[in-house]
C-alpha positions in Angstrom: 1.0 14.9 -22.3 4.9 16.1 -23.7 5.5 18.9 -25.4 8.2 19.4 -27.3 10.3 22.4 -26.8 9.6 25.5 -28.5 13.1 26.6 -29.1 12.8 25.5 -33.0 14.4 27.3 -35.6 12.0 29.1 -37.2 11.9 27.3 -40.5 10.9 24.6 -38.5 7.9 25.8 -36.2 4.7 25.3 -36.5 3.3 28.2 -39.3 -0.1 29.6 -36.8 -0.6 31.8 -39.8 -3.0 28.4 -40.9 -4.7 28.4 -38.0 -4.8 25.6 -35.4 -3.7 22.0 -36.5 -4.0 19.4 -34.2 -1.4 17.2 -33.3 -1.5 13.7 -35.8 1.5 12.3 -33.4 3.1 14.2 -30.7 3.3 18.3 -30.8 5.5 20.0 -31.8 6.0 23.9 -30.5 2.6 24.2 -28.7 0.8 22.3 -31.0 -2.7 20.8 -28.8 -4.0 17.7 -28.9 -7.3 16.9 -30.6 -10.1 17.6 -28.4 -8.1 19.6 -26.4 -7.9 23.3 -24.8 -5.8 25.9 -26.3 -2.7 26.6 -25.1 -2.7 29.8 -22.9 -1.2 28.8 -20.8 1.7 26.8 -22.7 0.9 23.4 -22.0 -2.5 21.0 -21.7 -1.8 20.0 -18.2 -1.0 23.8 -16.9 -4.8 24.4 -19.1 -6.3 21.7 -17.9 -5.2 22.7 -14.5 -5.8 26.6 -14.3 -9.6 25.7 -15.6 -10.3 23.5 -12.8 -9.6 25.5 -10.1 -11.2 28.7 -12.1 -14.2 25.9 -11.8 -13.7 25.2 -8.3 -16.3 26.7 -5.5 -13.7 26.3 -3.2 -9.8 25.4 -2.4 -9.1 22.0 -3.7 -7.2 19.2 -2.5 -4.0 17.8 -4.6 -5.8 14.7 -4.6 -8.9 15.6 -5.6 -7.4 17.5 -8.5 -5.3 15.0 -9.3 -8.6 12.6 -9.4 -10.5 15.1 -11.6 -8.0 15.5 -14.4 -6.6 11.9 -14.6 -3.2 12.6 -14.1 -1.0 13.6 -11.4 1.5 16.2 -12.3 3.6 18.1 -9.1 5.7 20.1 -10.9 3.6 22.1 -13.3 1.8 22.6 -9.9 4.7 24.0 -8.1 5.9 25.7 -11.8 2.1 27.7 -12.3 2.8 28.4 -7.7 6.0 29.8 -8.5 4.7 32.3 -11.1 2.0 33.7 -9.3 -0.8 32.0 -11.0 -2.2 29.6 -7.9 -1.5 29.3 -4.6 -0.4 26.0 -2.7 -0.3 25.8 0.9 -0.4 23.1 3.5 -3.8 22.7 6.1 -2.8 19.6 8.5 -1.6 16.8 6.3 -3.2 18.4 3.0 -2.2 20.5 0.2 -4.8 22.5 -1.2 -4.9 24.4 -4.5 -6.5 27.6 -5.5 -6.1 30.4 -8.1 -3.9 32.9 -7.1 -6.2 35.6 -5.6 -3.6 38.3 -5.5 -2.0 38.0 -8.8 -2.9 41.5 -10.8 -4.9 39.8 -14.0 -6.7 37.2 -12.0 -10.4 38.4 -12.7 -9.9 38.7 -16.5 -8.0 35.3 -16.2 -10.5 33.5 -14.2 -12.9 34.9 -17.0 -10.5 33.3 -19.6 -11.0 29.9 -18.3 -14.2 30.0 -17.6 -14.8 31.1 -21.3 -12.9 28.0 -22.1 -14.4 25.5 -20.2 -17.9 26.4 -21.2 -16.4 25.8 -25.0 -14.7 22.8 -24.6 -16.8 21.4 -22.1 -14.8 20.7 -18.8 -17.1 19.5 -16.0 -16.7 21.3 -12.8 -14.7 19.1 -10.1 -16.6 17.2 -7.6 -17.3 18.5 -4.5 -15.4 16.0 -1.6 -16.7 15.9 1.6 -13.7 16.8 3.8 -13.4 17.5 7.8 -11.0 20.8 6.7 -13.6 23.9 7.4 -14.0 27.1 5.1 -10.3 27.7 4.4 -9.0 31.2 2.9 -6.4 31.6 0.4 -3.0 32.5 2.4 -1.6 36.2 1.7 1.3 36.0 -0.8 4.5 37.0 0.6 6.5 36.9 -3.0 6.0 39.6 -5.5 4.0 38.3 -8.4 6.0 39.0 -12.1 3.0 39.8 -14.3 5.7 39.0 -17.1 5.6 35.2 -16.6 1.6 34.5 -16.7 1.7 33.1 -19.7 4.5 30.4 -18.9 7.0 32.8 -19.6 8.8 36.5 -20.7 8.7 35.8 -24.0 5.3 34.9 -24.7 3.8 37.5 -22.1 5.6 40.6 -23.1 4.1 40.4 -26.6 1.0 40.6 -25.5 1.4 43.0 -22.5 3.1 45.8 -24.9 -0.4 45.2 -27.1 -2.8 45.8 -24.2 -0.8 49.1 -23.0 0.3 50.6 -26.7 -3.3 49.2 -27.9 -1.8 48.5 -31.3 1.5 47.5 -32.0 3.5 45.6 -35.3 6.0 43.0 -34.0 8.9 45.5 -35.2 7.8 47.9 -32.4 6.9 45.0 -30.0 10.8 43.8 -30.6 12.6 47.1 -30.3 10.4 47.0 -26.8 12.1 43.3 -25.5 15.6 43.2 -25.0 17.2 39.7 -26.9 14.3 39.4 -29.3 13.2 40.1 -33.1 10.2 40.6 -35.3 10.2 37.0 -36.6 10.0 35.4 -32.5 7.0 37.9 -31.6 5.2 37.6 -34.7 5.0 33.9 -34.3 4.0 34.6 -30.3 1.3 37.2 -31.6 0.1 35.0 -34.4 0.1 31.4 -32.2 -1.8 33.6 -29.5 -4.6 34.9 -32.6 -5.3 31.2 -34.0 -5.6 29.7 -30.3 -8.4 32.4 -28.9 -10.4 32.8 -31.8 -12.1 29.5 -31.5 -13.0 30.7 -27.7 -14.0 33.3 -28.9 
């Protein structure tokens, strides 16, 4: 599912104060598809990949992941791995993927993904019989930047600031983020509130 760029003029953005309205045609600015999961991690396919990996009892081969979600998207896997949300490594000729166990918020993130899976009826991936025995996720050498958790810094930093402070308004948050403004911060916070409310 193609997503439009979220960098729209403020007047053209979807009004999240009205709640979540699914897209009739092409979505705009993180608008979800009918029956789809909340776009907490920016796009539908990213959410599907993360929820599937949270449901898996062990690392999945990329081929099994594609078969389960019904589409291939190597770019999303590379991007999620670069942001530190998933681990991606080679074992023989197979590429394996799993949720990144070294992410600072892996426990909370897995709980959130499993809640989304229950709420939206995601089926667990099939356990494929493999010649590869049980494998451990390799230790990540690169440092994980938690500011990239929900897609980019502009989406994640307002949530981190609210989590650290306990409470904050959009003007206080905007003062903490370089090159930000209260309207953009308010839009992001309203978006997450509208997306998360149906899950919880």
